[in-house]
Biopython code that builds the backbone (N, CA, C, O; Angstrom):
import numpy as np
from Bio.PDB.StructureBuilder import StructureBuilder

atoms = [
    (1, "MET", "N", (101.067, 123.779, 109.604)),
    (1, "MET", "CA", (102.225, 125.054, 110.205)),
    (1, "MET", "C", (102.669, 125.226, 111.015)),
    (1, "MET", "O", (103.880, 125.379, 111.176)),
    (2, "LEU", "N", (101.600, 125.268, 112.014)),
    (2, "LEU", "CA", (101.198, 126.102, 113.325)),
    (2, "LEU", "C", (101.796, 125.211, 114.168)),
    (2, "LEU", "O", (102.448, 125.816, 115.018)),
    (3, "GLU", "N", (101.863, 123.596, 114.329)),
    (3, "GLU", "CA", (102.407, 122.841, 114.760)),
    (3, "GLU", "C", (103.760, 122.899, 115.009)),
    (3, "GLU", "O", (104.252, 122.781, 116.131)),
    (4, "GLY", "N", (104.535, 123.125, 113.715)),
    (4, "GLY", "CA", (105.791, 123.153, 113.420)),
    (4, "GLY", "C", (106.378, 124.266, 113.606)),
    (4, "GLY", "O", (107.578, 124.386, 113.358)),
    (5, "TRP", "N", (105.663, 125.229, 114.054)),
    (5, "TRP", "CA", (105.886, 126.664, 114.622)),
    (5, "TRP", "C", (106.305, 126.207, 116.388)),
    (5, "TRP", "O", (107.297, 126.487, 117.063)),
    (6, "ARG", "N", (105.081, 125.413, 116.707)),
    (6, "ARG", "CA", (105.284, 125.377, 118.288)),
    (6, "ARG", "C", (106.512, 124.718, 118.721)),
    (6, "ARG", "O", (107.309, 125.094, 119.581)),
    (7, "GLY", "N", (106.540, 123.651, 117.970)),
    (7, "GLY", "CA", (108.010, 122.750, 117.915)),
    (7, "GLY", "C", (109.365, 123.754, 117.861)),
    (7, "GLY", "O", (110.070, 123.868, 118.865)),
    (8, "THR", "N", (109.630, 124.368, 116.794)),
    (8, "THR", "CA", (110.456, 125.384, 116.759)),
    (8, "THR", "C", (110.984, 126.393, 118.015)),
    (8, "THR", "O", (112.078, 126.854, 118.339)),
    (9, "MET", "N", (109.531, 126.486, 118.569)),
    (9, "MET", "CA", (110.262, 127.680, 119.708)),
    (9, "MET", "C", (110.458, 126.540, 121.017)),
    (9, "MET", "O", (111.221, 126.657, 121.976)),
    (10, "MET", "N", (109.663, 125.596, 120.765)),
    (10, "MET", "CA", (110.246, 124.769, 122.012)),
    (10, "MET", "C", (111.839, 124.338, 122.222)),
    (10, "MET", "O", (112.622, 124.577, 123.141)),
    (11, "TRP", "N", (111.943, 123.811, 121.332)),
    (11, "TRP", "CA", (112.980, 123.067, 120.920)),
    (11, "TRP", "C", (114.072, 123.884, 120.827)),
    (11, "TRP", "O", (115.174, 123.336, 120.847)),
    (12, "GLY", "N", (113.996, 125.391, 120.706)),
    (12, "GLY", "CA", (115.088, 126.507, 120.067)),
    (12, "GLY", "C", (115.323, 126.926, 121.510)),
    (12, "GLY", "O", (116.518, 127.108, 121.739)),
    (13, "TYR", "N", (114.455, 127.146, 122.624)),
    (13, "TYR", "CA", (114.348, 127.470, 123.761)),
    (13, "TYR", "C", (115.295, 126.912, 124.712)),
    (13, "TYR", "O", (116.185, 127.519, 125.308)),
    (14, "TRP", "N", (114.918, 125.364, 124.797)),
    (14, "TRP", "CA", (115.706, 124.786, 125.618)),
    (14, "TRP", "C", (117.355, 123.875, 125.083)),
    (14, "TRP", "O", (118.229, 123.391, 125.803)),
    (15, "GLY", "N", (117.252, 123.934, 123.514)),
    (15, "GLY", "CA", (118.253, 123.559, 122.699)),
    (15, "GLY", "C", (119.418, 124.640, 122.696)),
    (15, "GLY", "O", (120.525, 124.186, 122.407)),
    (16, "GLY", "N", (119.346, 125.958, 122.965)),
    (16, "GLY", "CA", (119.842, 126.549, 122.621)),
    (16, "GLY", "C", (121.163, 126.696, 123.372)),
    (16, "GLY", "O", (122.119, 125.921, 123.356)),
    (17, "ALA", "N", (120.974, 128.273, 124.280)),
    (17, "ALA", "CA", (121.992, 128.519, 125.245)),
    (17, "ALA", "C", (121.752, 127.690, 126.220)),
    (17, "ALA", "O", (122.759, 127.090, 126.597)),
    (18, "TRP", "N", (121.061, 127.511, 126.610)),
    (18, "TRP", "CA", (120.401, 126.617, 127.983)),
    (18, "TRP", "C", (120.605, 124.929, 127.877)),
    (18, "TRP", "O", (120.359, 124.084, 128.737)),
    (19, "ALA", "N", (120.970, 124.812, 126.952)),
    (19, "ALA", "CA", (121.365, 123.101, 126.781)),
    (19, "ALA", "C", (121.924, 122.569, 127.860)),
    (19, "ALA", "O", (121.623, 121.460, 128.300)),
    (20, "TRP", "N", (122.911, 123.457, 128.430)),
    (20, "TRP", "CA", (124.107, 123.054, 129.768)),
    (20, "TRP", "C", (123.470, 123.114, 130.868)),
    (20, "TRP", "O", (124.018, 122.439, 131.740)),
    (21, "LEU", "N", (122.340, 123.753, 131.270)),
    (21, "LEU", "CA", (122.028, 123.603, 132.377)),
    (21, "LEU", "C", (121.559, 122.513, 132.951)),
    (21, "LEU", "O", (121.979, 122.142, 134.047)),
    (22, "GLY", "N", (120.520, 121.791, 132.200)),
    (22, "GLY", "CA", (120.581, 120.151, 132.473)),
    (22, "GLY", "C", (121.407, 119.142, 133.246)),
    (22, "GLY", "O", (121.374, 118.641, 134.370)),
    (23, "PRO", "N", (122.236, 119.050, 132.053)),
    (23, "PRO", "CA", (123.808, 118.575, 132.923)),
    (23, "PRO", "C", (124.605, 119.214, 133.735)),
    (23, "PRO", "O", (125.484, 118.447, 134.127)),
    (24, "LEU", "N", (124.714, 120.372, 134.212)),
    (24, "LEU", "CA", (124.882, 121.036, 135.076)),
    (24, "LEU", "C", (124.273, 120.679, 136.625)),
    (24, "LEU", "O", (124.853, 120.433, 137.683)),
    (25, "MET", "N", (122.822, 120.769, 136.260)),
    (25, "MET", "CA", (122.473, 120.572, 137.612)),
    (25, "MET", "C", (122.092, 119.118, 138.190)),
    (25, "MET", "O", (121.473, 118.785, 139.200)),
    (26, "MET", "N", (122.697, 118.385, 137.165)),
    (26, "MET", "CA", (122.491, 116.770, 137.429)),
    (26, "MET", "C", (123.786, 116.685, 137.899)),
    (26, "MET", "O", (123.936, 115.829, 138.770)),
    (27, "ILE", "N", (125.128, 117.546, 137.470)),
    (27, "ILE", "CA", (126.361, 117.705, 138.440)),
    (27, "ILE", "C", (126.131, 117.492, 140.010)),
    (27, "ILE", "O", (126.439, 116.611, 140.814)),
    (28, "VAL", "N", (125.234, 119.089, 140.089)),
    (28, "VAL", "CA", (125.250, 119.552, 140.995)),
    (28, "VAL", "C", (124.647, 118.983, 142.215)),
    (28, "VAL", "O", (124.982, 119.174, 143.384)),
    (29, "PHE", "N", (123.540, 118.127, 141.659)),
    (29, "PHE", "CA", (122.641, 117.371, 142.776)),
    (29, "PHE", "C", (123.341, 115.745, 143.054)),
    (29, "PHE", "O", (123.072, 115.008, 144.002)),
    (30, "TRP", "N", (124.135, 115.515, 142.119)),
    (30, "TRP", "CA", (124.789, 114.143, 142.684)),
    (30, "TRP", "C", (126.118, 114.777, 143.428)),
    (30, "TRP", "O", (126.496, 113.827, 144.113)),
    (31, "VAL", "N", (126.762, 115.544, 143.596)),
    (31, "VAL", "CA", (127.761, 116.496, 144.370)),
    (31, "VAL", "C", (127.377, 116.691, 145.768)),
    (31, "VAL", "O", (127.920, 116.447, 146.846)),
    (32, "LEU", "N", (126.329, 117.181, 145.424)),
    (32, "LEU", "CA", (125.183, 117.195, 147.072)),
    (32, "LEU", "C", (124.928, 116.207, 147.982)),
    (32, "LEU", "O", (124.869, 116.268, 149.210)),
    (33, "VAL", "N", (124.744, 115.040, 147.025)),
    (33, "VAL", "CA", (124.154, 113.977, 147.361)),
    (33, "VAL", "C", (125.495, 113.003, 148.229)),
    (33, "VAL", "O", (125.592, 112.420, 149.309)),
    (34, "ILE", "N", (126.287, 113.224, 147.161)),
    (34, "ILE", "CA", (127.918, 112.657, 148.213)),
    (34, "ILE", "C", (128.630, 113.084, 149.044)),
    (34, "ILE", "O", (129.303, 112.455, 149.860)),
    (35, "GLY", "N", (128.492, 114.668, 148.832)),
    (35, "GLY", "CA", (128.941, 115.311, 149.894)),
    (35, "GLY", "C", (128.270, 115.218, 151.165)),
    (35, "GLY", "O", (128.742, 115.207, 152.301)),
    (36, "GLY", "N", (126.834, 115.140, 150.676)),
    (36, "GLY", "CA", (125.896, 114.928, 152.346)),
    (36, "GLY", "C", (126.062, 113.700, 152.858)),
    (36, "GLY", "O", (125.918, 113.707, 154.080)),
    (37, "ILE", "N", (126.320, 112.597, 152.382)),
    (37, "ILE", "CA", (126.793, 111.229, 152.914)),
    (37, "ILE", "C", (128.105, 110.934, 153.533)),
    (37, "ILE", "O", (128.212, 110.170, 154.492)),
    (38, "VAL", "N", (129.183, 111.592, 152.934)),
    (38, "VAL", "CA", (130.618, 111.840, 153.289)),
    (38, "VAL", "C", (130.239, 112.390, 155.077)),
    (38, "VAL", "O", (130.529, 112.027, 156.217)),
    (39, "LEU", "N", (129.386, 113.518, 154.372)),
    (39, "LEU", "CA", (129.538, 114.635, 155.689)),
    (39, "LEU", "C", (128.854, 113.489, 156.732)),
    (39, "LEU", "O", (129.547, 113.402, 157.746)),
    (40, "ILE", "N", (127.899, 112.755, 156.753)),
    (40, "ILE", "CA", (127.116, 111.974, 157.691)),
    (40, "ILE", "C", (127.803, 110.981, 158.430)),
    (40, "ILE", "O", (127.647, 110.640, 159.603)),
    (41, "LEU", "N", (128.948, 110.378, 157.167)),
    (41, "LEU", "CA", (129.392, 108.948, 157.729)),
    (41, "LEU", "C", (130.625, 109.571, 158.476)),
    (41, "LEU", "O", (131.179, 108.867, 159.320)),
    (42, "LYS", "N", (131.190, 111.083, 158.185)),
    (42, "LYS", "CA", (132.439, 111.666, 158.988)),
    (42, "LYS", "C", (132.265, 111.841, 160.558)),
    (42, "LYS", "O", (133.050, 111.620, 161.480)),
    (43, "ALA", "N", (130.605, 112.444, 160.530)),
    (43, "ALA", "CA", (130.136, 112.891, 162.167)),
    (43, "ALA", "C", (130.037, 111.468, 162.640)),
    (43, "ALA", "O", (129.911, 111.460, 163.865)),
    (44, "TRP", "N", (130.048, 110.356, 162.161)),
    (44, "TRP", "CA", (129.287, 109.329, 162.720)),
    (44, "TRP", "C", (130.714, 108.839, 163.411)),
    (44, "TRP", "O", (130.920, 108.697, 164.616)),
    (45, "TRP", "N", (131.587, 108.633, 162.387)),
    (45, "TRP", "CA", (133.115, 108.025, 162.818)),
    (45, "TRP", "C", (133.726, 109.380, 163.774)),
    (45, "TRP", "O", (134.155, 108.995, 164.862)),
    (46, "GLN", "N", (133.810, 110.553, 163.599)),
    (46, "GLN", "CA", (134.710, 111.173, 164.095)),
    (46, "GLN", "C", (134.548, 111.300, 165.903)),
    (46, "GLN", "O", (135.534, 111.767, 166.474)),
    (47, "PRO", "N", (133.614, 110.989, 166.580)),
    (47, "PRO", "CA", (133.438, 111.365, 167.928)),
    (47, "PRO", "C", (134.140, 109.635, 168.755)),
    (47, "PRO", "O", (134.468, 109.380, 169.914)),
    (48, "GLN", "N", (134.125, 108.883, 167.635)),
    (48, "GLN", "CA", (134.780, 107.878, 168.135)),
    (48, "GLN", "C", (136.352, 107.975, 167.897)),
    (48, "GLN", "O", (136.966, 107.676, 168.921)),
    (49, "THR", "N", (137.103, 108.287, 166.905)),
    (49, "THR", "CA", (138.165, 108.658, 166.777)),
    (49, "THR", "C", (138.929, 109.808, 167.591)),
    (49, "THR", "O", (140.101, 109.732, 167.962)),
    (50, "ARG", "N", (137.928, 111.050, 167.835)),
    (50, "ARG", "CA", (137.996, 112.396, 168.537)),
    (50, "ARG", "C", (138.111, 112.126, 169.351)),
    (50, "ARG", "O", (139.316, 112.337, 169.495)),
    (51, "THR", "N", (137.621, 111.553, 170.634)),
    (51, "THR", "CA", (137.506, 111.291, 172.097)),
    (51, "THR", "C", (138.843, 110.561, 173.204)),
    (51, "THR", "O", (139.042, 110.637, 174.416)),
    (52, "GLY", "N", (139.606, 109.821, 172.002)),
    (52, "GLY", "CA", (140.647, 108.948, 172.725)),
    (52, "GLY", "C", (140.129, 108.022, 173.923)),
    (52, "GLY", "O", (139.133, 107.304, 173.829)),
    (53, "GLN", "N", (140.895, 108.127, 175.008)),
    (53, "GLN", "CA", (140.500, 107.102, 176.191)),
    (53, "GLN", "C", (139.889, 107.532, 176.720)),
    (53, "GLN", "O", (140.467, 108.593, 176.955)),
    (54, "PRO", "N", (138.520, 107.582, 177.449)),
    (54, "PRO", "CA", (137.968, 107.919, 178.197)),
    (54, "PRO", "C", (138.362, 107.615, 179.870)),
    (54, "PRO", "O", (137.532, 107.859, 180.746)),
    (55, "SER", "N", (139.306, 107.227, 180.093)),
    (55, "SER", "CA", (139.731, 107.336, 181.244)),
    (55, "SER", "C", (140.579, 108.460, 181.684)),
    (55, "SER", "O", (140.848, 108.813, 182.832)),
    (56, "ASP", "N", (141.171, 109.251, 179.877)),
    (56, "ASP", "CA", (142.199, 110.203, 180.153)),
    (56, "ASP", "C", (140.881, 111.517, 180.649)),
    (56, "ASP", "O", (141.009, 112.306, 181.584)),
    (57, "SER", "N", (140.114, 111.453, 180.049)),
    (57, "SER", "CA", (139.321, 112.384, 180.393)),
    (57, "SER", "C", (138.774, 112.502, 182.000)),
    (57, "SER", "O", (138.817, 113.562, 182.623)),
    (58, "ALA", "N", (138.327, 111.408, 182.482)),
    (58, "ALA", "CA", (138.196, 111.073, 183.821)),
    (58, "ALA", "C", (138.788, 111.795, 185.089)),
    (58, "ALA", "O", (138.388, 112.251, 186.161)),
    (59, "LEU", "N", (140.396, 111.598, 184.119)),
    (59, "LEU", "CA", (141.391, 111.542, 185.195)),
    (59, "LEU", "C", (141.985, 113.008, 185.060)),
    (59, "LEU", "O", (142.945, 113.495, 185.657)),
    (60, "ASP", "N", (141.155, 113.570, 184.119)),
    (60, "ASP", "CA", (141.339, 114.938, 184.206)),
    (60, "ASP", "C", (140.460, 115.846, 185.183)),
    (60, "ASP", "O", (140.835, 116.845, 185.797)),
    (61, "ILE", "N", (139.471, 115.379, 185.175)),
    (61, "ILE", "CA", (138.402, 116.059, 185.778)),
    (61, "ILE", "C", (138.541, 115.292, 187.432)),
    (61, "ILE", "O", (137.869, 115.809, 188.324)),
    (62, "LEU", "N", (139.221, 114.349, 187.701)),
    (62, "LEU", "CA", (139.674, 114.086, 188.870)),
    (62, "LEU", "C", (141.044, 114.991, 189.461)),
    (62, "LEU", "O", (141.156, 115.380, 190.624)),
    (63, "ARG", "N", (141.993, 115.205, 188.409)),
    (63, "ARG", "CA", (142.895, 115.835, 188.922)),
    (63, "ARG", "C", (142.428, 117.232, 189.199)),
    (63, "ARG", "O", (142.950, 117.844, 190.130)),
    (64, "GLU", "N", (141.194, 117.969, 188.243)),
    (64, "GLU", "CA", (140.754, 119.409, 188.499)),
    (64, "GLU", "C", (140.105, 119.677, 190.018)),
    (64, "GLU", "O", (140.349, 120.653, 190.727)),
    (65, "ARG", "N", (139.049, 118.347, 190.392)),
    (65, "ARG", "CA", (138.529, 118.216, 191.628)),
    (65, "ARG", "C", (139.649, 118.579, 192.656)),
    (65, "ARG", "O", (139.600, 119.456, 193.519)),
    (66, "TYR", "N", (140.647, 117.733, 192.382)),
    (66, "TYR", "CA", (141.784, 117.199, 193.863)),
    (66, "TYR", "C", (142.399, 119.063, 193.772)),
    (66, "TYR", "O", (142.620, 119.764, 194.760)),
    (67, "ALA", "N", (142.534, 119.434, 192.502)),
    (67, "ALA", "CA", (143.416, 120.734, 192.798)),
    (67, "ALA", "C", (142.532, 122.124, 193.338)),
    (67, "ALA", "O", (142.974, 123.244, 193.594)),
    (68, "ARG", "N", (141.033, 121.583, 193.413)),
    (68, "ARG", "CA", (140.109, 122.616, 193.904)),
    (68, "ARG", "C", (139.851, 121.987, 195.381)),
    (68, "ARG", "O", (138.803, 122.354, 195.912)),
    (69, "GLY", "N", (140.596, 121.170, 196.046)),
    (69, "GLY", "CA", (140.520, 120.941, 197.043)),
    (69, "GLY", "C", (139.069, 120.362, 197.567)),
    (69, "GLY", "O", (138.727, 120.585, 198.728)),
    (70, "GLU", "N", (138.104, 119.502, 196.539)),
    (70, "GLU", "CA", (136.941, 118.885, 196.463)),
    (70, "GLU", "C", (137.688, 117.683, 196.893)),
    (70, "GLU", "O", (137.232, 117.497, 198.022)),
    (71, "LEU", "N", (138.507, 116.812, 196.687)),
    (71, "LEU", "CA", (138.977, 116.036, 197.180)),
    (71, "LEU", "C", (140.474, 115.724, 198.207)),
    (71, "LEU", "O", (141.495, 116.386, 198.023)),
    (72, "SER", "N", (140.407, 114.844, 199.065)),
    (72, "SER", "CA", (141.669, 114.409, 199.548)),
    (72, "SER", "C", (142.517, 113.699, 198.875)),
    (72, "SER", "O", (142.334, 113.051, 197.844)),
    (73, "ARG", "N", (143.689, 113.880, 199.652)),
    (73, "ARG", "CA", (144.977, 112.914, 198.940)),
    (73, "ARG", "C", (144.223, 111.679, 198.747)),
    (73, "ARG", "O", (143.822, 111.229, 197.674)),
    (74, "GLU", "N", (144.078, 111.178, 199.931)),
    (74, "GLU", "CA", (143.481, 109.862, 200.051)),
    (74, "GLU", "C", (142.650, 109.369, 198.809)),
    (74, "GLU", "O", (142.964, 108.419, 198.092)),
    (75, "GLN", "N", (141.497, 110.198, 198.667)),
    (75, "GLN", "CA", (140.526, 110.090, 197.988)),
    (75, "GLN", "C", (141.192, 110.170, 196.357)),
    (75, "GLN", "O", (140.902, 109.413, 195.431)),
    (76, "PHE", "N", (141.819, 110.914, 196.339)),
    (76, "PHE", "CA", (142.391, 111.173, 194.910)),
    (76, "PHE", "C", (142.899, 109.885, 194.261)),
    (76, "PHE", "O", (142.483, 109.477, 193.176)),
    (77, "GLU", "N", (143.990, 109.167, 195.134)),
    (77, "GLU", "CA", (144.802, 108.468, 195.076)),
    (77, "GLU", "C", (143.872, 107.012, 194.806)),
    (77, "GLU", "O", (144.133, 106.322, 193.821)),
    (78, "GLU", "N", (142.946, 106.678, 195.613)),
    (78, "GLU", "CA", (141.964, 105.651, 195.461)),
    (78, "GLU", "C", (141.153, 105.827, 194.277)),
    (78, "GLU", "O", (140.788, 104.764, 193.775)),
    (79, "MET", "N", (140.793, 106.829, 193.725)),
    (79, "MET", "CA", (139.645, 106.751, 192.449)),
    (79, "MET", "C", (140.965, 106.826, 191.301)),
    (79, "MET", "O", (140.845, 106.249, 190.220)),
    (80, "ARG", "N", (142.053, 107.489, 191.601)),
    (80, "ARG", "CA", (143.402, 107.425, 190.616)),
    (80, "ARG", "C", (143.481, 105.510, 189.974)),
    (80, "ARG", "O", (143.502, 105.020, 188.845)),
    (81, "ARG", "N", (143.509, 104.848, 191.540)),
    (81, "ARG", "CA", (143.757, 103.592, 190.875)),
    (81, "ARG", "C", (142.657, 103.060, 190.287)),
    (81, "ARG", "O", (142.734, 102.326, 189.301)),
    (82, "ASP", "N", (141.281, 103.479, 190.995)),
    (82, "ASP", "CA", (140.240, 102.754, 189.947)),
    (82, "ASP", "C", (139.931, 103.022, 188.896)),
    (82, "ASP", "O", (138.918, 102.563, 188.368)),
    (83, "LEU", "N", (140.847, 103.950, 188.257)),
    (83, "LEU", "CA", (140.409, 104.121, 186.999)),
    (83, "LEU", "C", (141.687, 103.616, 185.851)),
    (83, "LEU", "O", (141.775, 103.755, 184.631)),
    (84, "GLY", "N", (142.578, 102.989, 186.852)),
    (84, "GLY", "CA", (143.659, 102.254, 186.242)),
    (84, "GLY", "C", (144.761, 102.942, 185.801)),
    (84, "GLY", "O", (145.636, 102.345, 185.174)),
    (85, "SER", "N", (144.857, 104.343, 186.088)),
    (85, "SER", "CA", (146.183, 105.190, 185.823)),
    (85, "SER", "C", (147.253, 105.086, 186.818)),
    (85, "SER", "O", (146.912, 104.754, 187.953)),
    (86, "LYS", "N", (148.515, 105.318, 186.577)),
    (86, "LYS", "CA", (149.541, 105.408, 187.192)),
    (86, "LYS", "C", (149.521, 106.806, 188.188)),
    (86, "LYS", "O", (150.491, 107.071, 188.898)),
]
sb = StructureBuilder()
sb.init_structure("model")
sb.init_model(0)
sb.init_chain("A")
sb.init_seg("    ")
for serial, (resi, resn, name, xyz) in enumerate(atoms, 1):
    if name == "N":
        sb.init_residue(resn, " ", resi, " ")
    sb.init_atom(name, np.array(xyz, "f"), 0.0, 1.0, " ", f" {name:<3s}", serial, name[0])
structure = sb.get_structure()
């Protein structure tokens, strides 16, 4: 009789209103795992697609240095030709 009472209490607690908590937590767990994998892959691929051509950023730096007067026109033209820009 006593053993039946303990079994009823245990199953009554987890089998009642809280029965949905287990499957819900499993869904939350897998959403977090898959979302984490997606974010890691996105961060890994994004710098390669975001930067564009490296020569564009180098040319921008070269133009800024020329505008500040750090380079002469001849130096600017020579470095621009080295970068392969028009």
